N, CA, C and O atoms as a DFTB+ gen file, in Angstrom:
656 C
 N C O
     1  1     -14.787      17.023      -4.551
     2  2     -14.702      18.512      -6.099
     3  2     -13.821      17.313      -7.318
     4  3     -14.051      17.310      -8.527
     5  1     -12.727      16.295      -6.546
     6  2     -12.239      15.584      -7.765
     7  2     -13.020      15.480      -8.467
     8  3     -13.434      16.306      -9.280
     9  1     -13.409      14.259      -8.234
    10  2     -14.500      13.016      -9.168
    11  2     -15.218      13.633     -10.397
    12  3     -15.068      13.483     -11.609
    13  1     -16.465      14.750      -9.262
    14  2     -16.838      15.599     -10.235
    15  2     -16.902      17.090     -10.729
    16  3     -17.752      17.553     -11.490
    17  1     -15.715      17.839     -10.085
    18  2     -15.761      18.361     -10.969
    19  2     -14.365      18.559     -11.634
    20  3     -14.207      19.490     -12.424
    21  1     -13.235      17.605     -11.296
    22  2     -11.967      17.535     -12.183
    23  2     -11.070      18.367     -11.233
    24  3     -10.208      19.034     -11.805
    25  1     -11.123      18.446      -9.832
    26  2     -10.647      19.803      -8.902
    27  2     -10.045      18.709      -8.126
    28  3     -10.299      18.489      -6.942
    29  1      -9.099      17.927      -8.980
    30  2      -8.329      16.855      -7.809
    31  2      -7.552      17.598      -6.815
    32  3      -6.939      18.598      -7.190
    33  1      -7.509      17.238      -5.627
    34  2      -6.654      17.707      -4.340
    35  2      -7.542      18.794      -4.095
    36  3      -6.769      19.575      -3.540
    37  1      -8.204      19.139      -4.119
    38  2      -8.969      20.281      -3.592
    39  2      -9.974      19.145      -2.686
    40  3     -10.887      18.385      -3.011
    41  1      -9.165      19.526      -1.171
    42  2     -10.080      18.394      -0.417
    43  2     -11.268      19.163       0.661
    44  3     -11.108      19.161       1.881
    45  1     -12.184      19.654       0.139
    46  2     -13.359      20.034       1.142
    47  2     -14.673      19.315       1.430
    48  3     -14.714      18.373       0.638
    49  1     -16.060      19.318       2.395
    50  2     -16.231      18.526       2.008
    51  2     -18.003      19.252       3.235
    52  3     -18.053      19.764       4.354
    53  1     -18.798      18.986       2.483
    54  2     -19.929      19.575       3.713
    55  2     -20.817      18.430       3.968
    56  3     -20.597      17.379       3.367
    57  1     -21.978      18.540       4.947
    58  2     -22.730      17.606       5.485
    59  2     -23.697      18.477       6.055
    60  3     -23.537      19.483       6.745
    61  1     -24.900      17.826       5.581
    62  2     -25.608      18.613       6.002
    63  2     -27.097      17.602       6.173
    64  3     -27.607      16.949       5.263
    65  1     -27.619      17.706       7.679
    66  2     -28.248      17.057       8.734
    67  2     -29.794      17.421       9.372
    68  3     -29.962      18.640       9.412
    69  1     -30.491      16.949       9.675
    70  2     -31.634      17.726      11.065
    71  2     -31.186      17.047      11.750
    72  3     -31.397      17.559      12.850
    73  1     -30.452      15.811      11.946
    74  2     -30.227      14.876      13.009
    75  2     -29.417      15.458      13.599
    76  3     -28.364      15.642      12.989
    77  1     -29.512      15.960      14.906
    78  2     -28.752      16.293      15.829
    79  2     -27.451      15.331      16.267
    80  3     -26.347      15.828      16.044
    81  1     -27.483      14.108      16.822
    82  2     -26.842      13.079      17.024
    83  2     -25.917      12.818      15.695
    84  3     -24.726      13.115      15.599
    85  1     -26.611      12.288      14.838
    86  2     -25.237      12.869      13.471
    87  2     -24.748      14.097      13.472
    88  3     -24.197      13.334      14.265
    89  1     -24.447      14.943      13.439
    90  2     -23.773      16.021      13.359
    91  2     -22.992      16.144      14.727
    92  3     -22.026      16.907      14.697
    93  1     -23.208      15.644      15.665
    94  2     -22.352      15.442      17.188
    95  2     -21.455      14.419      16.473
    96  3     -20.286      14.751      16.275
    97  1     -21.905      13.124      16.034
    98  2     -20.599      12.464      16.087
    99  2     -20.330      12.937      14.996
   100  3     -19.197      13.392      15.153
   101  1     -20.681      13.155      13.835
   102  2     -19.288      13.888      12.803
   103  2     -18.991      14.997      13.415
   104  3     -17.792      14.729      13.343
   105  1     -18.994      15.804      13.847
   106  2     -17.999      16.892      14.365
   107  2     -17.042      16.340      15.229
   108  3     -15.894      16.659      14.918
   109  1     -17.178      15.346      16.580
   110  2     -16.606      14.639      16.433
   111  2     -15.262      14.014      15.944
   112  3     -14.112      14.162      16.358
   113  1     -15.925      13.061      14.645
   114  2     -15.105      13.000      14.161
   115  2     -13.995      13.646      13.815
   116  3     -12.842      13.432      14.190
   117  1     -14.444      14.529      13.006
   118  2     -13.990      16.170      12.276
   119  2     -12.739      16.303      13.235
   120  3     -11.612      16.352      12.741
   121  1     -12.906      16.355      14.440
   122  2     -12.445      16.743      15.456
   123  2     -11.262      16.143      15.905
   124  3     -10.382      16.830      16.424
   125  1     -11.113      14.555      15.717
   126  2     -10.442      13.580      15.641
   127  2      -9.705      13.468      14.177
   128  3      -8.572      13.099      14.489
   129  1      -9.734      13.564      13.033
   130  2      -8.794      13.297      12.360
   131  2      -8.656      14.811      11.349
   132  3      -7.974      14.701      10.330
   133  1      -9.067      15.683      11.539
   134  2      -8.670      16.585      10.145
   135  2      -8.165      18.089      11.376
   136  3      -8.946      18.921      11.837
   137  1      -7.029      18.021      11.563
   138  2      -6.049      19.672      12.117
   139  2      -7.178      20.968      11.625
   140  3      -7.604      21.832      12.391
   141  1      -7.519      20.839      10.154
   142  2      -8.111      22.152       9.656
   143  2      -7.948      22.340       8.248
   144  3      -6.945      21.792       7.792
   145  1      -8.732      23.026       7.358
   146  2      -9.424      22.871       6.382
   147  2      -8.434      24.088       5.824
   148  3      -8.482      25.219       6.307
   149  1      -7.213      23.581       4.364
   150  2      -7.175      24.839       3.951
   151  2      -8.187      25.452       3.433
   152  3      -9.212      25.006       2.918
   153  1      -7.759      26.700       3.637
   154  2      -8.404      28.202       3.502
   155  2      -8.193      27.966       1.719
   156  3      -9.262      27.987       1.110
   157  1      -7.079      27.775       0.957
   158  2      -7.274      27.777      -0.168
   159  2      -8.113      26.925      -1.226
   160  3      -8.498      27.102      -2.382
   161  1      -8.196      26.048      -0.395
   162  2      -8.754      24.694      -0.935
   163  2     -10.683      25.053      -0.747
   164  3     -11.580      24.558      -1.428
   165  1     -10.831      26.146       0.504
   166  2     -11.960      26.290       0.999
   167  2     -12.568      27.249      -0.438
   168  3     -13.579      26.944      -1.071
   169  1     -11.720      28.382      -0.719
   170  2     -12.444      29.272      -1.399
   171  2     -12.055      29.235      -2.719
   172  3     -12.513      30.146      -3.410
   173  1     -11.171      28.248      -3.389
   174  2     -10.977      27.242      -4.880
   175  2     -12.500      26.859      -5.208
   176  3     -13.292      27.238      -6.071
   177  1     -12.570      25.902      -4.097
   178  2     -14.390      25.398      -4.130
   179  2     -15.472      26.078      -4.382
   180  3     -16.438      25.946      -5.133
   181  1     -15.014      27.053      -3.381
   182  2     -16.459      28.044      -3.591
   183  2     -16.564      29.181      -4.682
   184  3     -17.472      30.004      -4.562
   185  1     -15.666      29.270      -5.761
   186  2     -15.253      29.515      -6.640
   187  2     -15.978      28.924      -7.484
   188  3     -16.883      29.537      -8.048
   189  1     -15.754      27.778      -7.705
   190  2     -15.666      26.871      -9.152
   191  2     -17.406      26.526      -8.267
   192  3     -18.236      26.374      -9.163
   193  1     -17.880      26.423      -7.258
   194  2     -19.315      26.257      -7.023
   195  2     -20.389      27.152      -7.626
   196  3     -21.534      27.085      -8.072
   197  1     -19.399      28.037      -7.399
   198  2     -20.279      29.614      -7.881
   199  2     -21.275      28.949      -9.178
   200  3     -21.174      28.007      -9.965
   201  1     -22.674      30.459      -8.776
   202  2     -23.372      30.136     -10.055
   203  2     -22.709      30.483     -11.491
   204  3     -22.991      30.105     -12.628
   205  1     -21.562      31.489     -10.906
   206  2     -21.120      32.068     -12.393
   207  2     -20.247      30.813     -12.884
   208  3     -20.526      30.672     -14.075
   209  1     -19.644      30.184     -12.634
   210  2     -18.507      29.506     -12.744
   211  2     -18.817      28.144     -12.868
   212  3     -18.160      27.567     -13.735
   213  1     -19.779      27.339     -12.138
   214  2     -20.401      26.017     -12.073
   215  2     -21.076      25.415     -13.461
   216  3     -20.804      24.244     -13.726
   217  1     -21.616      25.873     -14.024
   218  2     -22.544      25.474     -15.649
   219  2     -21.516      25.238     -16.342
   220  3     -21.505      24.082     -16.767
   221  1     -20.308      26.093     -16.747
   222  2     -19.212      25.775     -17.745
   223  2     -18.312      24.772     -17.059
   224  3     -17.992      23.748     -17.661
   225  1     -17.971      24.964     -16.074
   226  2     -17.116      23.528     -15.652
   227  2     -17.380      22.533     -15.888
   228  3     -16.493      21.755     -16.239
   229  1     -18.915      22.055     -15.788
   230  2     -20.070      20.881     -15.444
   231  2     -19.637      20.530     -16.869
   232  3     -18.970      19.540     -17.169
   233  1     -20.261      21.792     -18.010
   234  2     -19.972      21.588     -19.542
   235  2     -18.437      21.407     -20.123
   236  3     -18.472      20.789     -21.187
   237  1     -17.572      21.644     -19.864
   238  2     -16.493      21.511     -19.716
   239  2     -16.151      19.510     -19.930
   240  3     -15.838      18.723     -20.823
   241  1     -16.546      19.500     -18.143
   242  2     -15.963      17.818     -17.709
   243  2     -16.985      17.112     -18.462
   244  3     -16.373      16.109     -18.830
   245  1     -18.180      17.020     -18.923
   246  2     -19.062      16.302     -19.638
   247  2     -18.210      16.034     -20.844
   248  3     -17.462      15.071     -21.011
   249  1     -18.458      17.105     -21.714
   250  2     -17.660      17.181     -22.740
   251  2     -16.712      16.448     -22.861
   252  3     -16.756      15.639     -23.787
   253  1     -15.594      16.469     -22.025
   254  2     -14.551      15.316     -22.327
   255  2     -14.527      14.391     -21.782
   256  3     -13.506      13.715     -21.653
   257  1     -15.627      14.106     -21.317
   258  2     -15.644      12.601     -20.189
   259  2     -16.813      11.719     -21.305
   260  3     -17.098      10.532     -21.149
   261  1     -17.354      12.568     -22.373
   262  2     -17.854      11.811     -23.525
   263  2     -16.978      11.793     -24.967
   264  3     -17.089      11.093     -25.973
   265  1     -16.091      12.842     -24.617
   266  2     -15.046      12.404     -26.074
   267  2     -14.295      11.355     -25.257
   268  3     -14.133      10.249     -25.773
   269  1     -14.006      11.500     -24.513
   270  2     -12.670      10.374     -23.948
   271  2     -13.596       9.048     -24.071
   272  3     -13.037       8.131     -24.673
   273  1     -15.004       8.758     -23.578
   274  2     -15.132       7.713     -23.470
   275  2     -15.845       6.817     -25.257
   276  3     -16.242       5.669     -25.457
   277  1     -15.731       7.856     -26.064
   278  2     -16.347       7.704     -27.523
   279  2     -14.781       7.508     -27.834
   280  3     -14.874       6.739     -28.790
   281  1     -13.532       7.689     -27.662
   282  2     -12.363       7.580     -28.313
   283  2     -12.062       5.793     -27.549
   284  3     -11.655       4.898     -28.289
   285  1     -12.323       5.537     -26.103
   286  2     -12.117       4.444     -25.473
   287  2     -13.021       3.485     -26.344
   288  3     -12.617       3.036     -27.417
   289  1     -14.462       3.149     -25.743
   290  2     -15.196       2.628     -27.302
   291  2     -14.784       2.547     -28.837
   292  3     -14.986       1.440     -29.334
   293  1     -14.278       3.453     -29.629
   294  2     -13.629       3.340     -30.556
   295  2     -12.445       2.352     -30.620
   296  3     -12.478       1.868     -31.752
   297  1     -11.312       1.781     -29.853
   298  2     -10.664       1.439     -29.529
   299  2     -10.868      -0.210     -29.186
   300  3     -10.109      -1.158     -29.389
   301  1     -12.200      -0.146     -28.587
   302  2     -12.720      -1.170     -28.247
   303  2     -12.665      -2.381     -29.235
   304  3     -12.088      -3.468     -29.231
   305  1     -13.420      -1.799     -29.989
   306  2     -13.909      -2.012     -31.306
   307  2     -13.055      -2.539     -31.895
   308  3     -12.883      -3.743     -32.084
   309  1     -12.003      -1.009     -32.480
   310  2     -10.805      -1.828     -33.332
   311  2     -10.002      -3.202     -32.240
   312  3      -9.233      -4.082     -32.628
   313  1     -10.247      -3.087     -31.571
   314  2      -9.641      -4.805     -31.045
   315  2      -9.857      -5.189     -30.817
   316  3      -9.122      -5.678     -29.959
   317  1     -11.033      -5.774     -30.943
   318  2     -12.171      -6.827     -30.359
   319  2     -11.936      -8.295     -30.220
   320  3     -12.671      -9.148     -29.724
   321  1     -10.365      -8.444     -30.944
   322  2     -10.047      -9.763     -31.258
   323  2      -9.124     -10.119     -30.119
   324  3      -8.340     -11.063     -30.226
   325  1      -9.220      -9.238     -28.823
   326  2      -7.628      -9.024     -28.211
   327  2      -8.328      -8.494     -26.627
   328  3      -7.871      -8.765     -25.516
   329  1      -9.583      -7.655     -26.946
   330  2     -10.199      -6.943     -25.872
   331  2     -11.480      -6.605     -26.204
   332  3     -11.925      -6.210     -27.282
   333  1     -12.244      -6.884     -24.732
   334  2     -13.792      -6.813     -24.624
   335  2     -13.676      -6.480     -22.883
   336  3     -12.936      -6.572     -21.903
   337  1     -15.037      -6.021     -23.366
   338  2     -15.449      -5.025     -22.229
   339  2     -17.272      -5.009     -21.935
   340  3     -17.910      -5.366     -22.925
   341  1     -17.991      -4.692     -20.879
   342  2     -19.209      -4.139     -21.091
   343  2     -19.065      -2.789     -20.623
   344  3     -18.663      -2.535     -19.488
   345  1     -19.443      -1.747     -21.628
   346  2     -19.557      -0.238     -21.507
   347  2     -20.608       0.290     -20.320
   348  3     -21.730       0.088     -19.855
   349  1     -19.323       1.179     -20.162
   350  2     -20.115       1.824     -18.944
   351  2     -21.358       2.505     -19.481
   352  3     -21.435       2.920     -20.638
   353  1     -22.559       2.622     -18.367
   354  2     -23.180       3.288     -19.238
   355  2     -23.342       5.344     -18.290
   356  3     -24.105       6.256     -18.610
   357  1     -22.590       5.318     -17.498
   358  2     -21.943       6.503     -16.981
   359  2     -20.660       6.798     -16.070
   360  3     -20.035       5.748     -15.921
   361  1     -20.335       7.384     -15.713
   362  2     -18.856       7.386     -14.857
   363  2     -17.761       7.224     -16.591
   364  3     -18.045       6.959     -17.759
   365  1     -16.505       7.556     -15.850
   366  2     -15.353       7.689     -16.453
   367  2     -14.393       6.673     -16.228
   368  3     -13.206       7.000     -16.206
   369  1     -14.742       5.410     -16.045
   370  2     -14.036       4.249     -15.915
   371  2     -14.199       3.258     -16.393
   372  3     -15.263       2.940     -15.863
   373  1     -13.862       2.212     -17.241
   374  2     -14.105       1.355     -17.488
   375  2     -13.067       0.179     -17.265
   376  3     -11.894       0.532     -17.141
   377  1     -13.398      -1.400     -17.188
   378  2     -13.074      -2.331     -16.866
   379  2     -13.098      -3.383     -18.241
   380  3     -14.171      -3.934     -18.489
   381  1     -12.074      -3.619     -19.008
   382  2     -11.069      -3.787     -19.940
   383  2     -10.506      -5.476     -20.111
   384  3      -9.360      -5.786     -19.789
   385  1     -11.182      -6.154     -20.486
   386  2     -10.432      -7.767     -20.734
   387  2      -9.100      -7.926     -22.063
   388  3      -9.280      -7.770     -23.271
   389  1      -8.022      -8.214     -21.489
   390  2      -7.307      -8.197     -22.531
   391  2      -6.826      -9.716     -22.389
   392  3      -6.301     -10.251     -21.413
   393  1      -7.183     -10.311     -23.750
   394  2      -6.357     -11.688     -23.831
   395  2      -5.556     -12.160     -25.229
   396  3      -5.847     -11.750     -26.352
   397  1      -4.711     -12.910     -24.983
   398  2      -3.201     -12.816     -26.018
   399  2      -3.506     -15.162     -26.272
   400  3      -3.550     -15.908     -25.293
   401  1      -3.620     -15.586     -27.510
   402  2      -4.021     -16.733     -27.226
   403  2      -4.939     -17.301     -26.721
   404  3      -4.763     -18.247     -25.953
   405  1      -6.106     -16.849     -27.042
   406  2      -7.302     -16.990     -26.332
   407  2      -7.541     -17.632     -24.091
   408  3      -8.266     -18.224     -23.291
   409  1      -6.112     -16.780     -24.288
   410  2      -5.908     -16.221     -22.692
   411  2      -6.041     -15.569     -22.240
   412  3      -5.555     -14.599     -22.823
   413  1      -6.712     -15.157     -20.878
   414  2      -6.502     -13.318     -20.439
   415  2      -4.999     -12.689     -20.474
   416  3      -5.031     -12.458     -21.683
   417  1      -3.921     -12.308     -20.149
   418  2      -3.190     -11.515     -20.209
   419  2      -2.622     -11.760     -18.873
   420  3      -3.359     -12.325     -18.066
   421  1      -1.329     -11.400     -18.472
   422  2      -0.886     -11.179     -17.277
   423  2      -0.956      -9.709     -16.699
   424  3       0.019      -8.960     -16.633
   425  1      -2.141      -9.418     -16.321
   426  2      -2.970      -8.295     -16.833
   427  2      -1.264      -7.035     -15.520
   428  3      -0.707      -5.951     -15.695
   429  1      -1.185      -8.128     -14.425
   430  2       0.359      -7.337     -13.977
   431  2       1.352      -6.963     -14.456
   432  3       1.973      -5.955     -14.120
   433  1       1.680      -7.855     -15.449
   434  2       2.657      -7.919     -15.852
   435  2       2.409      -5.954     -17.221
   436  3       3.106      -4.944     -17.314
   437  1       1.212      -6.356     -17.866
   438  2       0.701      -5.452     -18.783
   439  2       0.782      -4.182     -17.975
   440  3       0.884      -3.135     -18.615
   441  1       0.765      -4.151     -17.252
   442  2       0.389      -2.638     -16.375
   443  2       1.752      -2.381     -15.952
   444  3       2.225      -1.254     -16.100
   445  1       2.590      -3.555     -15.311
   446  2       4.166      -2.148     -15.715
   447  2       4.505      -2.392     -16.254
   448  3       5.665      -2.304     -15.852
   449  1       4.571      -2.952     -17.602
   450  2       5.195      -2.900     -18.234
   451  2       4.664      -1.432     -19.285
   452  3       5.420      -1.102     -20.199
   453  1       3.446      -0.697     -19.076
   454  2       3.008      -0.042     -19.731
   455  2       3.811       1.561     -18.727
   456  3       4.340       2.504     -19.316
   457  1       3.701       1.471     -17.427
   458  2       4.231       1.985     -16.577
   459  2       5.549       2.349     -17.141
   460  3       5.573       3.310     -17.909
   461  1       6.725       1.679     -16.854
   462  2       7.650       1.368     -16.864
   463  2       8.321       1.795     -18.199
   464  3       9.483       2.168     -18.034
   465  1       7.870       1.833     -19.497
   466  2       8.303       1.859     -20.718
   467  2       7.580       3.145     -21.322
   468  3       8.018       3.945     -22.149
   469  1       6.385       3.115     -20.694
   470  2       5.404       4.492     -21.298
   471  2       5.278       5.889     -20.207
   472  3       5.417       7.103     -20.357
   473  1       4.964       5.060     -19.145
   474  2       4.604       6.164     -17.922
   475  2       3.383       6.281     -17.807
   476  3       2.923       7.246     -17.197
   477  1       2.660       5.427     -18.305
   478  2       1.310       5.127     -18.492
   479  2       0.465       4.812     -17.523
   480  3       0.029       3.700     -17.817
   481  1      -0.090       5.235     -16.360
   482  2      -0.894       3.983     -15.129
   483  2      -2.064       3.859     -15.702
   484  3      -2.817       4.645     -16.276
   485  1      -2.115       1.908     -15.265
   486  2      -3.411       1.495     -15.638
   487  2      -3.469       0.286     -14.152
   488  3      -2.476       0.086     -13.452
   489  1      -4.456      -0.209     -13.979
   490  2      -4.496      -0.937     -12.389
   491  2      -5.106      -2.250     -12.874
   492  3      -6.024      -2.421     -13.676
   493  1      -4.393      -3.115     -12.210
   494  2      -4.550      -4.760     -13.194
   495  2      -5.784      -5.502     -11.927
   496  3      -5.748      -5.928     -10.772
   497  1      -6.438      -5.376     -12.637
   498  2      -8.076      -6.103     -12.567
   499  2      -7.732      -7.218     -11.109
   500  3      -8.393      -7.107     -10.076
   501  1      -6.638      -8.231     -11.260
   502  2      -6.283      -9.664     -10.402
   503  2      -5.956      -9.272      -9.456
   504  3      -6.391      -9.852      -8.461
   505  1      -4.923      -7.961      -9.232
   506  2      -4.562      -7.447      -7.821
   507  2      -5.234      -6.479      -7.290
   508  3      -4.654      -6.206      -6.239
   509  1      -6.093      -5.837      -7.420
   510  2      -7.463      -4.913      -7.066
   511  2      -8.670      -5.366      -6.731
   512  3      -9.301      -4.884      -5.790
   513  1      -9.121      -6.366      -7.492
   514  2     -10.188      -6.581      -7.393
   515  2     -10.667      -8.194      -7.448
   516  3     -10.430      -8.985      -8.361
   517  1     -11.394      -8.446      -6.230
   518  2     -11.262      -9.786      -6.048
   519  2     -10.313     -10.117      -5.535
   520  3      -9.621      -9.510      -4.718
   521  1     -10.124     -11.720      -6.233
   522  2      -8.712     -12.776      -6.016
   523  2      -8.364     -12.823      -7.711
   524  3      -8.888     -12.626      -8.807
   525  1      -6.804     -13.326      -6.929
   526  2      -5.687     -13.169      -8.546
   527  2      -6.337     -14.041      -9.819
   528  3      -5.754     -13.834     -10.883
   529  1      -7.415     -14.948      -9.873
   530  2      -7.599     -15.297     -10.794
   531  2      -9.160     -14.553     -11.179
   532  3      -9.327     -14.391     -12.387
   533  1      -9.980     -14.223     -10.531
   534  2     -11.111     -13.978     -10.290
   535  2     -10.891     -12.847     -11.960
   536  3     -11.375     -13.038     -13.076
   537  1     -10.084     -11.848     -11.520
   538  2     -10.301     -10.654     -12.875
   539  2      -8.925     -11.022     -13.397
   540  3      -8.191     -10.035     -13.344
   541  1      -8.273     -12.176     -13.919
   542  2      -7.374     -12.234     -14.393
   543  2      -7.104     -11.619     -15.545
   544  3      -7.359     -12.569     -16.285
   545  1      -6.702     -10.541     -16.453
   546  2      -6.659      -9.902     -17.843
   547  2      -7.305      -8.896     -17.841
   548  3      -7.352      -8.165     -18.831
   549  1      -8.090      -8.588     -16.468
   550  2      -8.667      -7.065     -16.796
   551  2      -7.899      -5.919     -16.105
   552  3      -7.556      -5.866     -14.924
   553  1      -7.675      -4.910     -17.196
   554  2      -7.746      -3.622     -16.643
   555  2      -8.384      -2.846     -16.499
   556  3      -9.366      -2.805     -17.241
   557  1      -8.137      -1.327     -15.037
   558  2      -8.826      -0.759     -14.827
   559  2      -8.220       0.586     -15.497
   560  3      -7.145       1.091     -15.175
   561  1      -9.344       1.204     -16.756
   562  2      -8.785       2.122     -17.382
   563  2      -9.736       3.452     -16.976
   564  3     -10.922       3.577     -17.281
   565  1      -8.837       4.518     -16.129
   566  2      -9.571       5.658     -15.978
   567  2      -9.503       6.672     -16.827
   568  3      -8.544       7.436     -16.709
   569  1     -10.551       6.928     -17.929
   570  2     -10.927       8.188     -18.934
   571  2     -10.665       9.307     -18.247
   572  3     -11.487       9.729     -17.434
   573  1      -9.333      10.024     -18.505
   574  2      -8.964      11.544     -17.218
   575  2     -10.048      12.201     -17.812
   576  3     -10.140      12.229     -19.039
   577  1     -10.876      12.732     -17.092
   578  2     -11.332      13.445     -17.063
   579  2     -11.167      14.974     -17.045
   580  3     -11.683      15.837     -17.756
   581  1     -10.302      15.056     -16.031
   582  2      -9.359      16.629     -15.901
   583  2      -8.452      16.984     -16.955
   584  3      -8.039      18.135     -17.096
   585  1      -8.145      16.068     -17.668
   586  2      -7.006      15.727     -18.475
   587  2      -7.755      16.600     -20.181
   588  3      -8.798      17.255     -20.181
   589  1      -7.008      16.384     -21.245
   590  2      -7.356      16.368     -22.579
   591  2      -7.990      15.371     -23.045
   592  3      -8.156      14.365     -22.355
   593  1      -8.572      15.498     -24.610
   594  2      -8.781      14.627     -25.036
   595  2      -7.406      13.750     -25.625
   596  3      -7.416      12.719     -26.297
   597  1      -6.760      14.185     -25.350
   598  2      -5.296      14.199     -26.122
   599  2      -4.121      13.075     -25.327
   600  3      -3.119      12.431     -25.638
   601  1      -5.122      13.370     -23.926
   602  2      -4.181      12.744     -22.883
   603  2      -4.795      10.897     -23.327
   604  3      -4.157       9.889     -23.630
   605  1      -6.205      11.145     -23.174
   606  2      -7.476       9.858     -23.964
   607  2      -6.157       9.116     -25.005
   608  3      -5.560       8.092     -24.674
   609  1      -5.955       9.704     -25.980
   610  2      -5.398       9.875     -26.863
   611  2      -4.171       8.429     -26.536
   612  3      -4.187       7.206     -26.396
   613  1      -3.334       9.430     -26.544
   614  2      -2.233       9.335     -26.571
   615  2      -2.122       7.566     -25.567
   616  3      -1.477       6.705     -26.165
   617  1      -2.535       7.280     -24.610
   618  2      -2.603       6.260     -23.611
   619  2      -3.352       5.164     -24.782
   620  3      -3.150       3.953     -24.701
   621  1      -4.172       5.727     -25.790
   622  2      -4.846       4.771     -26.223
   623  2      -3.781       3.958     -27.274
   624  3      -3.683       2.811     -27.709
   625  1      -3.060       5.209     -27.417
   626  2      -1.722       4.475     -28.956
   627  2      -0.959       3.504     -27.752
   628  3      -1.031       2.319     -28.076
   629  1      -0.279       3.707     -26.499
   630  2       0.570       3.451     -25.600
   631  2       0.122       1.866     -26.115
   632  3       0.789       1.092     -26.802
   633  1      -1.258       1.667     -25.527
   634  2      -2.080       0.545     -25.140
   635  2      -1.987      -0.618     -26.342
   636  3      -1.681      -1.806     -26.240
   637  1      -2.515       0.477     -27.981
   638  2      -2.361      -0.218     -28.571
   639  2      -0.718      -0.876     -29.785
   640  3      -0.625      -1.607     -30.771
   641  1       0.162      -0.156     -29.016
   642  2       1.139      -0.630     -29.244
   643  2       1.572      -1.913     -28.888
   644  3       2.020      -2.798     -29.616
   645  1       1.285      -1.901     -27.060
   646  2       1.410      -3.206     -26.074
   647  2       1.052      -4.199     -26.686
   648  3       1.813      -5.161     -26.787
   649  1      -0.491      -4.198     -27.370
   650  2      -1.133      -5.343     -27.682
   651  2      -0.682      -5.890     -29.241
   652  3      -1.007      -7.067     -29.399
   653  1      -0.254      -5.506     -29.983
   654  2       0.118      -5.442     -31.512
   655  2       0.772      -6.724     -31.142
   656  3       1.381      -7.374     -31.992
């Protein structure tokens, strides 16, 4: 529910299978890992997935995702001398490479600086993907789908000020 419908925190899931062995194995794992499903989560999920609500929820989220992606693309274009990317064809996450004086930036320090000074959280590529040197200078930028366009604009503004 969190990614596709911007309902972070709603913890529900359904599994359908004709294979009775798979269902038995999943039920056993569920009994071992889950005490119960929140009735509130279940009711919110049912409401969000109802025919009356789902189309407008999906439309809202797709509109936000497209607008946020456009803002990130414009940002990359404006600062192409210091950042680059492979533009995603779907999804709301970008992996952006930043350079300074022709060298990859220290992505860990950059992310920590953004967090401590501006309360903006990004993921350092060199620490989270591959080995330290594999993705040095890269940051994972999630475009907040469930938030507002203003949220993405403010995050981009903070990055712009840090790379000048």
